[in-house]
All heavy atoms as an XYZ file, in Angstrom:
810
protein
N       0.843     -1.163      0.000
C       0.000      0.000      0.000
C       0.902      1.245      0.000
O       1.809      1.371      0.791
C      -0.899      0.000      1.225
C      -1.625      1.299      1.331
S      -2.685      1.710      2.736
C      -2.563      0.490      3.919
N       0.632      2.144     -0.912
C       1.399      3.394     -1.021
C       0.686      4.501     -0.247
O      -0.537      4.559     -0.216
C       1.533      3.800     -2.478
N       1.473      5.363      0.369
C       0.903      6.521      1.052
C       1.989      7.558      1.280
O       3.166      7.302      1.058
C       0.228      6.125      2.378
C       1.122      5.382      3.332
C       1.768      6.052      4.360
C       1.316      4.013      3.218
C       2.583      5.374      5.250
C       2.125      3.325      4.104
C       2.762      4.006      5.112
N       1.566      8.749      1.710
C       2.525      9.808      2.004
C       3.130     10.420      0.755
O       4.257     10.905      0.791
N       2.394     10.406     -0.325
C       2.904     10.939     -1.580
C       1.964     12.037     -2.073
O       0.751     11.924     -1.932
C       3.056      9.813     -2.626
C       3.786     10.306     -3.850
C       1.747      9.188     -2.991
C       4.245      9.201     -4.739
N       2.556     13.081     -2.615
C       1.763     14.219     -3.087
C       1.576     14.128     -4.593
O       2.485     13.729     -5.322
C       2.463     15.528     -2.734
C       2.599     15.743     -1.252
C       3.385     16.989     -0.965
C       3.592     17.114      0.543
N       4.573     18.126      0.867
N       0.402     14.525     -5.033
C       0.091     14.507     -6.468
C       1.120     15.299     -7.275
O       1.535     14.877     -8.349
C      -1.313     15.048     -6.695
C      -1.725     15.036     -8.139
C      -3.220     15.311     -8.297
N      -3.636     15.284     -9.661
C      -3.813     14.204    -10.408
N      -3.571     13.026     -9.878
N      -4.212     14.264    -11.651
N       1.553     16.429     -6.746
C       2.528     17.260     -7.456
C       3.827     16.497     -7.694
O       4.469     16.657     -8.735
C       2.762     18.593     -6.715
C       3.446     18.387     -5.371
C       3.544     19.563     -7.563
N       4.206     15.627     -6.760
C       5.424     14.826     -6.917
C       5.248     13.771     -8.006
O       6.169     13.515     -8.782
C       5.808     14.160     -5.600
C       6.182     15.178     -4.527
O       6.701     16.254     -4.883
O       5.956     14.882     -3.344
N       4.074     13.161     -8.058
C       3.789     12.164     -9.102
C       3.790     12.832    -10.476
O       4.364     12.311    -11.434
C       2.453     11.446     -8.836
C       2.102     10.518     -9.995
C       2.502     10.670     -7.526
N       3.172     14.001    -10.569
C       3.126     14.736    -11.835
C       4.538     15.099    -12.298
O       4.883     14.918    -13.473
C       2.230     15.991    -11.712
C       2.377     16.899    -12.920
C       0.774     15.584    -11.521
N       5.377     15.568    -11.389
C       6.756     15.934    -11.738
C       7.535     14.706    -12.198
O       8.310     14.779    -13.164
C       7.447     16.588    -10.543
N       7.346     13.569    -11.532
C       8.007     12.320    -11.915
C       7.594     11.922    -13.326
O       8.441     11.599    -14.164
C       7.638     11.244    -10.895
C       8.213      9.886    -11.109
C       9.507      9.507    -10.946
C       7.502      8.702    -11.501
N       9.642      8.170    -11.206
C       8.432      7.652    -11.546
C       6.173      8.442    -11.801
C       8.077      6.347    -11.882
C       5.813      7.152    -12.137
C       6.757      6.120    -12.176
N       6.310     11.990    -13.604
C       5.810     11.628    -14.935
C       6.331     12.583    -16.005
O       6.660     12.148    -17.113
C       4.282     11.604    -14.941
C       3.711     10.416    -14.196
C       2.200     10.408    -14.251
C       1.629      9.147    -13.644
N       0.157      9.112    -13.748
N       6.424     13.861    -15.687
C       6.942     14.833    -16.658
C       8.396     14.521    -17.024
O       8.779     14.596    -18.192
C       6.828     16.257    -16.119
C       5.416     16.786    -16.117
C       5.294     18.141    -15.446
O       6.128     18.541    -14.642
N       4.216     18.855    -15.778
N       9.196     14.168    -16.027
C      10.592     13.814    -16.299
C      10.672     12.568    -17.177
O      11.476     12.509    -18.112
C      11.362     13.597    -14.990
C      11.642     14.873    -14.245
C      12.388     14.604    -12.959
C      12.637     15.905    -12.215
N      13.292     15.666    -10.928
N       9.844     11.593    -16.888
C       9.805     10.379    -17.700
C       9.408     10.727    -19.135
O      10.022     10.249    -20.095
C       8.848      9.339    -17.083
C       9.473      8.764    -15.811
C       8.517      8.231    -18.085
C       8.565      7.857    -15.029
N       8.385     11.560    -19.283
C       7.919     11.969    -20.617
C       9.016     12.670    -21.408
O       9.034     12.619    -22.641
C       6.700     12.884    -20.512
C       5.454     12.167    -20.012
O       5.411     10.917    -20.072
O       4.524     12.858    -19.551
N       9.950     13.309    -20.713
C      11.054     14.018    -21.356
C      12.258     13.099    -21.606
O      13.301     13.544    -22.063
C      11.492     15.206    -20.490
C      10.430     16.265    -20.352
C      10.742     17.271    -19.252
O      11.771     17.200    -18.588
N       9.827     18.203    -19.050
N      12.110     11.822    -21.293
C      13.178     10.859    -21.535
C      14.247     10.820    -20.465
O      15.291     10.191    -20.650
N      13.991     11.464    -19.330
C      14.959     11.482    -18.238
C      14.783     10.248    -17.350
O      13.724      9.635    -17.312
C      14.754     12.729    -17.378
C      14.974     14.027    -18.098
C      14.703     15.211    -17.183
O      15.026     15.185    -15.998
N      14.089     16.241    -17.740
N      15.842      9.924    -16.607
C      15.742      8.926    -15.541
C      15.139      9.682    -14.353
O      15.712     10.672    -13.887
C      17.120      8.350    -15.165
C      17.785      7.654    -16.363
C      17.009      7.411    -13.974
C      17.127      6.373    -16.821
N      13.977      9.234    -13.891
C      13.235      9.963    -12.856
C      13.070      9.101    -11.608
O      12.816      7.895    -11.696
C      11.865     10.363    -13.398
N      13.195      9.745    -10.448
C      13.114      9.069     -9.153
C      11.895      9.570     -8.377
O      11.650     10.778     -8.329
C      14.360      9.374     -8.321
C      15.625      8.859     -8.930
C      16.270      9.559     -9.937
C      16.183      7.670     -8.492
C      17.439      9.087    -10.504
C      17.359      7.190     -9.048
C      17.983      7.893    -10.058
N      11.190      8.636     -7.751
C      10.054      8.983     -6.903
C      10.056      8.031     -5.716
O       9.920      6.811     -5.882
C       8.735      8.853     -7.675
C       7.463      9.122     -6.888
C       7.383     10.605     -6.502
C       6.247      8.718     -7.694
N      10.237      8.571     -4.518
C      10.244      7.762     -3.301
C       9.002      8.086     -2.484
O       8.636      9.243     -2.330
C      11.508      8.048     -2.462
O      12.662      7.751     -3.255
C      11.538      7.191     -1.200
N       8.371      7.032     -1.982
C       7.203      7.230     -1.115
C       7.113      6.094     -0.105
O       7.741      5.050     -0.267
C       5.918      7.352     -1.940
C       5.585      6.142     -2.762
N       4.972      5.029     -2.250
C       5.799      5.885     -4.072
C       4.789      4.139     -3.211
N       5.297      4.640     -4.333
N       6.342      6.351      0.935
C       6.095      5.315      1.931
C       5.307      4.196      1.285
O       4.469      4.419      0.405
C       5.324      5.875      3.132
C       6.147      6.805      3.970
C       5.916      8.168      3.948
C       7.164      6.316      4.784
C       6.686      9.030      4.711
C       7.935      7.170      5.550
C       7.680      8.526      5.506
O       8.436      9.374      6.255
N       5.586      2.969      1.744
C       4.978      1.801      1.124
C       5.095      0.622      2.078
O       6.154      0.393      2.655
C       5.727      1.528     -0.175
C       5.326      0.339     -0.945
C       4.230      0.206     -1.740
C       6.037     -0.892     -1.049
N       4.229     -1.025     -2.335
C       5.328     -1.719     -1.927
C       7.210     -1.363     -0.481
C       5.746     -2.993     -2.242
C       7.631     -2.638     -0.799
C       6.893     -3.440     -1.673
N       4.020     -0.092      2.256
C       4.027     -1.277      3.117
C       3.506     -2.469      2.337
O       2.492     -2.370      1.636
C       3.143     -1.062      4.347
C       3.590      0.026      5.323
C       2.574      0.182      6.443
C       4.961     -0.293      5.893
N       4.205     -3.576      2.448
C       3.798     -4.811      1.793
C       4.342     -5.952      2.647
O       5.547     -5.997      2.930
C       4.378     -4.861      0.378
C       3.840     -6.021     -0.436
O       3.804     -7.157      0.084
O       3.465     -5.792     -1.599
N       3.467     -6.858      3.035
C       3.864     -7.968      3.901
C       4.952     -8.841      3.285
O       5.679     -9.540      3.998
C       2.656     -8.842      4.242
C       1.664     -8.135      5.151
O       2.061     -7.171      5.837
O       0.482     -8.544      5.174
N       5.102     -8.807      1.963
C       6.144     -9.596      1.304
C       7.542     -9.055      1.580
O       8.534     -9.748      1.364
C       5.921     -9.625     -0.214
C       4.620    -10.302     -0.636
C       4.396    -10.139     -2.120
N       4.246     -8.712     -2.416
C       4.266     -8.201     -3.644
N       4.451     -8.980     -4.684
N       4.102     -6.913     -3.832
N       7.616     -7.786      2.024
C       8.905     -7.132      2.238
C       8.966     -6.525      3.637
O       8.978     -5.306      3.793
C       9.145     -6.062      1.168
C       9.066     -6.601     -0.229
C       7.907     -6.495     -0.966
C      10.152     -7.261     -0.781
C       7.817     -7.008     -2.252
C      10.085     -7.775     -2.070
C       8.903     -7.652     -2.802
N       9.002     -7.381      4.671
C       9.051     -6.854      6.038
C      10.321     -6.024      6.244
O      11.378     -6.336      5.708
C       9.041     -8.108      6.906
C       9.492     -9.211      6.020
C       9.096     -8.830      4.623
N      10.178     -4.952      6.977
C      11.322     -4.088      7.248
C      11.497     -2.973      6.232
O      12.277     -2.057      6.466
N      10.818     -3.046      5.119
C      10.888     -1.981      4.111
C       9.700     -1.049      4.305
O       8.555     -1.496      4.296
C      10.852     -2.564      2.703
S      12.303     -3.533      2.284
N      10.002      0.226      4.502
C       8.910      1.188      4.711
C       8.775      2.173      3.557
O       7.838      2.954      3.522
C       9.087      1.934      6.028
C      10.311      2.824      6.077
C      10.414      3.566      7.395
C      11.608      4.504      7.354
N      11.714      5.320      8.528
N       9.726      2.138      2.629
C       9.655      3.021      1.467
C      10.044      2.248      0.209
O      10.679      1.198      0.282
C      10.603      4.236      1.586
O      11.946      3.778      1.659
C      10.260      5.099      2.794
N       9.644      2.798     -0.919
C      10.045      2.282     -2.220
C      10.416      3.486     -3.079
O       9.829      4.555     -2.934
C       8.923      1.453     -2.891
C       7.683      2.289     -3.154
C       9.400      0.811     -4.185
N      11.420      3.309     -3.925
C      11.763      4.331     -4.907
C      11.495      3.751     -6.277
O      11.983      2.672     -6.612
C      13.242      4.748     -4.812
O      13.474      5.325     -3.522
C      13.595      5.778     -5.882
N      10.693      4.470     -7.047
C      10.406      4.079     -8.419
C      11.336      4.885     -9.319
O      11.373      6.107     -9.235
C       8.945      4.357     -8.751
C       8.014      3.521     -7.892
C       6.575      3.732     -8.254
C       5.675      2.839     -7.439
N       5.907      1.427     -7.603
N      12.099      4.170    -10.152
C      13.025      4.806    -11.075
C      12.528      4.489    -12.480
O      12.550      3.333    -12.902
C      14.468      4.302    -10.897
C      15.404      5.047    -11.838
C      14.918      4.464     -9.452
N      12.040      5.521    -13.167
C      11.434      5.300    -14.465
C      12.067      6.097    -15.584
O      12.799      7.065    -15.348
N      11.757      5.677    -16.804
C      12.192      6.376    -18.017
C      11.353      5.818    -19.165
O      11.081      4.609    -19.190
C      13.680      6.146    -18.277
S      14.318      7.051    -19.705
N      10.956      6.673    -20.108
C      10.164      6.161    -21.226
C      11.024      5.481    -22.286
O      10.515      4.818    -23.169
C       9.284      7.250    -21.842
C      10.064      8.354    -22.523
O      11.294      8.309    -22.610
N       9.366      9.369    -22.995
N      12.323      5.621    -22.196
C      13.263      4.929    -23.077
C      13.738      3.683    -22.330
O      14.627      3.754    -21.469
C      14.431      5.863    -23.421
C      15.467      5.238    -24.330
O      15.516      3.989    -24.439
O      16.255      6.009    -24.919
N      13.119      2.547    -22.633
C      13.409      1.328    -21.866
C      14.840      0.849    -22.039
O      15.406      0.256    -21.127
C      12.422      0.227    -22.228
C      10.969      0.519    -21.833
C      10.068     -0.636    -22.241
C      10.853      0.800    -20.351
N      15.452      1.108    -23.185
C      16.858      0.755    -23.368
C      17.717      1.579    -22.409
O      18.602      1.046    -21.735
C      17.295      0.994    -24.815
C      18.721      0.547    -25.099
C      19.251      1.038    -26.434
N      19.259      2.493    -26.557
C      20.120      3.312    -25.943
N      21.024      2.822    -25.125
N      20.070      4.608    -26.128
N      17.429      2.867    -22.329
C      18.178      3.742    -21.410
C      17.968      3.313    -19.960
O      18.909      3.274    -19.169
C      17.750      5.191    -21.613
C      18.524      6.148    -20.753
C      18.213      7.583    -21.069
N      19.015      8.436    -20.219
C      18.706      9.668    -19.893
N      17.635     10.236    -20.388
N      19.479     10.369    -19.105
N      16.725      3.005    -19.602
C      16.429      2.566    -18.233
C      17.170      1.267    -17.918
O      17.757      1.125    -16.845
C      14.918      2.395    -18.047
C      14.443      1.997    -16.656
C      14.835      3.032    -15.609
C      12.928      1.791    -16.662
N      17.172      0.348    -18.863
C      17.863     -0.920    -18.679
C      19.367     -0.707    -18.496
O      19.986     -1.308    -17.606
C      17.603     -1.822    -19.882
O      18.316     -3.017    -19.770
N      19.953      0.154    -19.311
C      21.389      0.457    -19.195
C      21.699      1.134    -17.860
O      22.717      0.856    -17.235
C      21.851      1.331    -20.358
C      21.941      0.585    -21.672
C      22.931     -0.563    -21.631
O      24.060     -0.377    -21.137
O      22.564     -1.665    -22.102
N      20.830      2.038    -17.430
C      21.005      2.698    -16.134
C      21.006      1.640    -15.031
O      21.877      1.629    -14.156
C      19.901      3.732    -15.899
C      19.981      4.323    -14.534
C      20.697      5.412    -14.157
C      19.349      3.822    -13.345
N      20.557      5.629    -12.804
C      19.737      4.662    -12.287
C      18.508      2.754    -13.079
C      19.299      4.456    -10.981
C      18.077      2.546    -11.776
C      18.474      3.401    -10.746
N      20.031      0.747    -15.063
C      19.921     -0.279    -14.034
C      21.095     -1.239    -14.019
O      21.520     -1.701    -12.959
N      21.630     -1.520    -15.190
C      22.746     -2.470    -15.302
C      23.944     -2.020    -14.470
O      24.628     -2.841    -13.861
C      23.155     -2.613    -16.770
C      24.113     -3.749    -17.023
C      24.577     -3.808    -18.472
C      23.428     -4.135    -19.390
N      23.886     -4.307    -20.800
N      24.182     -0.714    -14.409
C      25.355     -0.258    -13.643
C      25.192     -0.482    -12.145
O      26.162     -0.419    -11.399
C      25.690      1.205    -13.964
C      24.757      2.235    -13.444
C      25.223      3.628    -13.874
C      24.314      4.689    -13.342
N      24.739      6.022    -13.724
N      23.965     -0.785    -11.699
C      23.708     -1.080    -10.289
C      23.338     -2.555    -10.064
O      22.855     -2.924     -8.998
C      22.590     -0.185     -9.756
C      22.986      1.266     -9.724
C      22.397      2.181    -10.593
C      23.967      1.726     -8.865
C      22.766      3.522    -10.571
C      24.352      3.054     -8.844
C      23.741      3.944     -9.702
O      24.116      5.262     -9.679
N      23.543     -3.368    -11.084
C      23.252     -4.788    -10.946
C      21.781     -5.134    -11.080
O      21.366     -6.237    -10.705
N      20.985     -4.225    -11.631
C      19.560     -4.487    -11.827
C      19.357     -5.118    -13.202
O      19.945     -4.679    -14.192
C      18.758     -3.186    -11.736
C      18.926     -2.372    -10.452
C      18.126     -1.085    -10.527
C      18.532     -3.184     -9.233
N      18.526     -6.127    -13.258
C      18.265     -6.824    -14.515
C      17.088     -6.185    -15.236
O      16.107     -5.787    -14.606
C      17.971     -8.298    -14.244
C      19.137     -9.023    -13.616
C      18.793    -10.465    -13.346
C      19.971    -11.155    -12.673
N      19.668    -12.561    -12.400
N      17.168     -6.132    -16.564
C      16.083     -5.525    -17.332
C      14.765     -6.271    -17.110
O      13.695     -5.679    -17.216
C      16.429     -5.442    -18.812
C      16.568     -6.753    -19.515
C      16.926     -6.543    -20.980
C      17.117     -7.890    -21.657
N      17.484     -7.725    -23.047
N      14.850     -7.539    -16.741
C      13.647     -8.320    -16.453
C      12.908     -7.800    -15.225
O      11.751     -8.154    -14.996
C      13.992     -9.798    -16.250
C      14.520    -10.482    -17.488
C      16.015    -10.276    -17.721
O      16.741     -9.813    -16.804
O      16.466    -10.559    -18.845
N      13.578     -7.004    -14.418
C      12.970     -6.466    -13.202
C      12.208     -5.170    -13.447
O      11.602     -4.627    -12.524
C      14.036     -6.238    -12.137
C      14.725     -7.504    -11.691
C      14.334     -8.797    -11.921
C      15.937     -7.580    -10.946
N      15.235     -9.673    -11.360
C      16.230     -8.957    -10.757
C      16.804     -6.632    -10.433
C      17.340     -9.392    -10.062
C      17.928     -7.075     -9.741
C      18.185     -8.432     -9.554
N      12.241     -4.665    -14.646
C      11.475     -3.451    -14.962
C       9.996     -3.786    -14.915
O       9.543     -4.777    -15.496
C      11.855     -2.891    -16.354
C      13.315     -2.423    -16.350
C      10.911     -1.748    -16.753
C      13.842     -2.001    -17.717
N       9.257     -2.961    -14.189
C       7.799     -3.090    -14.133
C       7.249     -2.377    -15.368
O       7.214     -1.159    -15.424
C       7.278     -2.456    -12.843
C       5.802     -2.519    -12.701
N       5.123     -1.803    -11.756
C       4.859     -3.194    -13.389
C       3.831     -2.030    -11.869
N       3.642     -2.859    -12.858
N       6.861     -3.160    -16.367
C       6.372     -2.595    -17.627
C       4.923     -2.131    -17.471
O       4.068     -2.906    -17.058
C       6.481     -3.625    -18.755
C       7.894     -3.928    -19.116
N       8.600     -3.179    -20.020
C       8.747     -4.873    -18.666
C       9.821     -3.652    -20.124
N       9.945     -4.676    -19.303
N       4.710     -0.872    -17.797
C       3.374     -0.278    -17.665
C       2.876      0.181    -19.030
O       3.611      0.815    -19.777
C       3.437      0.925    -16.724
C       3.980      0.623    -15.338
C       2.951      0.685    -14.269
N       1.975      1.704    -14.483
C       1.608      2.592    -13.582
N       2.177      2.616    -12.409
N       0.661      3.462    -13.845
N       1.643     -0.129    -19.333
C       1.033      0.269    -20.599
C       0.919      1.778    -20.731
O       0.898      2.313    -21.830
C      -0.343     -0.370    -20.753
C      -0.290     -1.858    -20.953
C      -1.677     -2.441    -21.092
C      -1.595     -3.949    -21.221
N      -2.914     -4.563    -21.342
N       0.847      2.470    -19.605
C       0.681      3.933    -19.639
C       1.985      4.673    -19.922
O       2.017      5.900    -19.978
C       0.045      4.441    -18.352
C       0.895      4.207    -17.106
O       2.035      3.728    -17.210
O       0.396      4.516    -16.003
N       3.088      3.938    -20.101
C       4.352      4.561    -20.452
C       5.250      4.882    -19.270
O       6.350      5.392    -19.460
N       4.821      4.568    -18.069
C       5.604      4.903    -16.879
C       6.255      3.658    -16.277
O       6.158      3.388    -15.078
C       4.741      5.669    -15.870
C       4.224      6.944    -16.476
C       2.894      7.086    -16.848
C       5.104      7.989    -16.761
C       2.442      8.243    -17.456
C       4.657      9.153    -17.371
C       3.326      9.270    -17.721
O       2.896     10.410    -18.339
N       6.950      2.933    -17.133
C       7.674      1.733    -16.698
C       8.810      2.144    -15.766
O       9.386      3.222    -15.917
C       8.211      0.986    -17.910
O       7.132      0.560    -18.732
N       9.131      1.255    -14.809
C      10.096      1.638    -13.787
C      10.674      0.417    -13.066
O      10.104     -0.663    -13.102
C       9.429      2.559    -12.750
C       8.267      1.897    -12.070
N       6.992      1.931    -12.598
C       8.184      1.182    -10.923
C       6.181      1.260    -11.797
N       6.887      0.797    -10.770
N      11.803      0.646    -12.425
C      12.345     -0.287    -11.438
C      11.763      0.113    -10.085
O      11.568      1.302     -9.815
C      13.872     -0.153    -11.326
C      14.657     -0.776    -12.431
C      15.314      0.014    -13.358
C      14.777     -2.162    -12.533
C      16.074     -0.558    -14.367
C      15.531     -2.739    -13.537
C      16.176     -1.933    -14.459
N      11.533     -0.862     -9.217
C      11.187     -0.610     -7.823
C      12.422     -0.905     -6.984
O      12.958     -2.017     -7.036
C      10.034     -1.498     -7.353
C       8.697     -1.093     -7.934
O       8.448      0.117     -8.043
O       7.901     -1.986     -8.280
N      12.880      0.085     -6.231
C      14.052     -0.083     -5.368
C      13.601     -0.178     -3.924
O      12.812      0.650     -3.458
C      15.006      1.102     -5.525
C      15.463      1.454     -6.937
C      16.397      2.659     -6.894
C      16.126      0.265     -7.608
N      14.149     -1.158     -3.211
C      13.780     -1.399     -1.813
C      15.027     -1.649     -0.976
O      16.051     -2.101     -1.484
C      12.898     -2.646     -1.704
C      11.608     -2.655     -2.500
C      11.106     -4.069     -2.663
C      10.579     -1.799     -1.800
N      14.904     -1.383      0.303
C      15.918     -1.783      1.272
C      17.314     -1.252      1.024
O      17.507     -0.096      0.636
N      18.295     -2.128      1.248
C      19.693     -1.727      1.139
C      20.056     -1.279     -0.275
O      20.821     -0.335     -0.458
C      20.625     -2.876      1.555
C      20.527     -3.211      3.036
O      20.090     -2.332      3.820
O      20.889     -4.342      3.410
N      19.513     -1.948     -1.284
C      19.791     -1.580     -2.678
C      19.242     -0.185     -2.966
O      19.891      0.619     -3.639
C      19.194     -2.610     -3.633
C      19.528     -2.360     -5.078
C      21.024     -2.335     -5.352
C      21.563     -3.640     -5.806
N      22.981     -3.565     -6.255
N      18.093      0.119     -2.437
C      17.498      1.448     -2.589
C      18.438      2.502     -2.003
O      18.778      3.485     -2.672
C      16.145      1.489     -1.873
C      15.482      2.849     -1.856
C      14.263      2.874     -0.933
O      14.193      2.116      0.045
N      13.321      3.724     -1.245
N      18.877      2.295     -0.780
C      19.765      3.254     -0.117
C      21.089      3.388     -0.872
O      21.592      4.500     -1.076
C      20.010      2.829      1.329
N      21.653      2.272     -1.322
C      22.918      2.274     -2.063
C      22.799      3.118     -3.345
O      23.661      3.955     -3.631
C      23.287      0.836     -2.434
C      24.421      0.703     -3.409
C      24.501     -0.697     -4.013
O      24.076     -1.680     -3.368
O      24.988     -0.795     -5.156
N      21.731      2.898     -4.101
C      21.566      3.603     -5.371
C      21.283      5.084     -5.150
O      21.852      5.939     -5.843
C      20.462      2.940     -6.218
C      20.950      1.552     -6.673
C      20.084      3.816     -7.411
C      19.899      0.706     -7.354
N      20.452      5.409     -4.179
C      20.160      6.822     -3.920
C      21.422      7.565     -3.481
O      21.640      8.709     -3.880
C      19.040      6.973     -2.893
C      17.656      6.529     -3.379
C      16.634      6.667     -2.249
C      17.220      7.289     -4.607
N      22.265      6.913     -2.681
C      23.547      7.528     -2.298
C      24.425      7.738     -3.530
O      25.002      8.802     -3.727
C      24.283      6.664     -1.274
C      23.924      6.945      0.158
C      24.915      6.308      1.128
N      25.057      4.871      0.944
C      24.263      3.939      1.487
N      23.270      4.303      2.271
N      24.467      2.669      1.262
N      24.522      6.723     -4.364
C      25.367      6.799     -5.559
C      24.874      7.884     -6.523
O      25.672      8.544     -7.184
C      25.401      5.451     -6.268
N      23.570      8.086     -6.574
C      22.981      9.101     -7.455
C      22.934     10.470     -6.769
O      22.440     11.428     -7.362
C      21.573      8.679     -7.877
C      21.533      7.462     -8.764
C      21.959      7.734    -10.194
O      21.762      8.884    -10.678
O      22.492      6.804    -10.838
N      23.423     10.525     -5.533
C      23.436     11.760     -4.738
C      22.035     12.353     -4.571
O      21.825     13.544     -4.703
C      24.390     12.791     -5.334
C      24.768     13.878     -4.331
O      24.780     13.579     -3.120
O      25.025     15.017     -4.747
N      21.079     11.466     -4.273
C      19.708     11.884     -4.033
C      19.466     11.827     -2.542
O      19.542     10.770     -1.922
C      18.712     10.986     -4.795
C      18.935     11.176     -6.301
C      17.284     11.312     -4.400
C      18.128     10.266     -7.162
N      19.202     12.981     -1.956
C      18.908     13.063     -0.528
C      17.406     12.843     -0.356
O      16.596     13.576     -0.886
C      19.277     14.450      0.023
C      20.679     14.903     -0.330
C      21.734     14.150      0.443
C      23.098     14.737      0.274
N      23.908     14.174     -0.754
N      17.045     11.820      0.371
C      15.642     11.479      0.515
C      15.261     11.480      1.981
O      15.712     10.634      2.737
C      15.391     10.117     -0.129
C      13.958      9.778     -0.329
C      13.161     10.863     -1.020
O      13.387     11.099     -2.213
O      12.339     11.510     -0.346
N      14.441     12.419      2.359
C      14.028     12.556      3.757
C      13.295     11.334      4.273
O      13.324     11.032      5.460
C      13.168     13.801      3.939
C      11.849     13.731      3.217
C      10.950     14.923      3.526
N       9.759     14.851      2.744
C       8.724     14.068      3.022
N       8.767     13.267      4.071
N       7.664     14.044      2.255
N      12.636     10.577      3.409
C      11.873      9.413      3.842
C      12.753      8.273      4.340
O      12.292      7.388      5.031
C      11.008      8.888      2.681
C       9.960      9.831      2.130
C       9.268      9.201      0.925
C       8.939     10.206      3.177
N      14.013      8.303      3.982
C      14.910      7.212      4.364
C      15.594      7.437      5.691
O      16.284      6.568      6.194
C      15.959      6.977      3.271
C      15.400      6.589      1.906
C      16.533      6.437      0.912
C      14.576      5.335      1.969
N      15.453      8.608      6.264
C      16.103      8.929      7.543
C      15.475      8.180      8.691
O      14.360      7.821      8.693
C      16.022     10.423      7.818
C      16.847     11.217      6.807
O      17.754     10.621      6.194
O      16.548     12.395      6.620
Protein backbone atom coordinates (compact mmCIF):
# COMPACT_ATOMS: atom_id res chain seq x y z
CA UNK A 1 0.00 0.00 0.00
CA UNK A 2 1.40 3.39 -1.02
CA UNK A 3 0.90 6.52 1.05
CA UNK A 4 2.53 9.81 2.00
CA UNK A 5 2.90 10.94 -1.58
CA UNK A 6 1.76 14.22 -3.09
CA UNK A 7 0.09 14.51 -6.47
CA UNK A 8 2.53 17.26 -7.46
CA UNK A 9 5.42 14.83 -6.92
CA UNK A 10 3.79 12.16 -9.10
CA UNK A 11 3.13 14.74 -11.84
CA UNK A 12 6.76 15.93 -11.74
CA UNK A 13 8.01 12.32 -11.91
CA UNK A 14 5.81 11.63 -14.94
CA UNK A 15 6.94 14.83 -16.66
CA UNK A 16 10.59 13.81 -16.30
CA UNK A 17 9.80 10.38 -17.70
CA UNK A 18 7.92 11.97 -20.62
CA UNK A 19 11.05 14.02 -21.36
CA UNK A 20 13.18 10.86 -21.54
CA UNK A 21 14.96 11.48 -18.24
CA UNK A 22 15.74 8.93 -15.54
CA UNK A 23 13.23 9.96 -12.86
CA UNK A 24 13.11 9.07 -9.15
CA UNK A 25 10.05 8.98 -6.90
CA UNK A 26 10.24 7.76 -3.30
CA UNK A 27 7.20 7.23 -1.12
CA UNK A 28 6.10 5.32 1.93
CA UNK A 29 4.98 1.80 1.12
CA UNK A 30 4.03 -1.28 3.12
CA UNK A 31 3.80 -4.81 1.79
CA UNK A 32 3.86 -7.97 3.90
CA UNK A 33 6.14 -9.60 1.30
CA UNK A 34 8.90 -7.13 2.24
CA UNK A 35 9.05 -6.85 6.04
CA UNK A 36 11.32 -4.09 7.25
CA UNK A 37 10.89 -1.98 4.11
CA UNK A 38 8.91 1.19 4.71
CA UNK A 39 9.65 3.02 1.47
CA UNK A 40 10.04 2.28 -2.22
CA UNK A 41 11.76 4.33 -4.91
CA UNK A 42 10.41 4.08 -8.42
CA UNK A 43 13.03 4.81 -11.08
CA UNK A 44 11.43 5.30 -14.47
CA UNK A 45 12.19 6.38 -18.02
CA UNK A 46 10.16 6.16 -21.23
CA UNK A 47 13.26 4.93 -23.08
CA UNK A 48 13.41 1.33 -21.87
CA UNK A 49 16.86 0.75 -23.37
CA UNK A 50 18.18 3.74 -21.41
CA UNK A 51 16.43 2.57 -18.23
CA UNK A 52 17.86 -0.92 -18.68
CA UNK A 53 21.39 0.46 -19.20
CA UNK A 54 21.01 2.70 -16.13
CA UNK A 55 19.92 -0.28 -14.03
CA UNK A 56 22.75 -2.47 -15.30
CA UNK A 57 25.35 -0.26 -13.64
CA UNK A 58 23.71 -1.08 -10.29
CA UNK A 59 23.25 -4.79 -10.95
CA UNK A 60 19.56 -4.49 -11.83
CA UNK A 61 18.27 -6.82 -14.52
CA UNK A 62 16.08 -5.53 -17.33
CA UNK A 63 13.65 -8.32 -16.45
CA UNK A 64 12.97 -6.47 -13.20
CA UNK A 65 11.48 -3.45 -14.96
CA UNK A 66 7.80 -3.09 -14.13
CA UNK A 67 6.37 -2.60 -17.63
CA UNK A 68 3.37 -0.28 -17.66
CA UNK A 69 1.03 0.27 -20.60
CA UNK A 70 0.68 3.93 -19.64
CA UNK A 71 4.35 4.56 -20.45
CA UNK A 72 5.60 4.90 -16.88
CA UNK A 73 7.67 1.73 -16.70
CA UNK A 74 10.10 1.64 -13.79
CA UNK A 75 12.34 -0.29 -11.44
CA UNK A 76 11.19 -0.61 -7.82
CA UNK A 77 14.05 -0.08 -5.37
CA UNK A 78 13.78 -1.40 -1.81
CA UNK A 79 15.92 -1.78 1.27
CA UNK A 80 19.69 -1.73 1.14
CA UNK A 81 19.79 -1.58 -2.68
CA UNK A 82 17.50 1.45 -2.59
CA UNK A 83 19.77 3.25 -0.12
CA UNK A 84 22.92 2.27 -2.06
CA UNK A 85 21.57 3.60 -5.37
CA UNK A 86 20.16 6.82 -3.92
CA UNK A 87 23.55 7.53 -2.30
CA UNK A 88 25.37 6.80 -5.56
CA UNK A 89 22.98 9.10 -7.45
CA UNK A 90 23.44 11.76 -4.74
CA UNK A 91 19.71 11.88 -4.03
CA UNK A 92 18.91 13.06 -0.53
CA UNK A 93 15.64 11.48 0.52
CA UNK A 94 14.03 12.56 3.76
CA UNK A 95 11.87 9.41 3.84
CA UNK A 96 14.91 7.21 4.36
CA UNK A 97 16.10 8.93 7.54
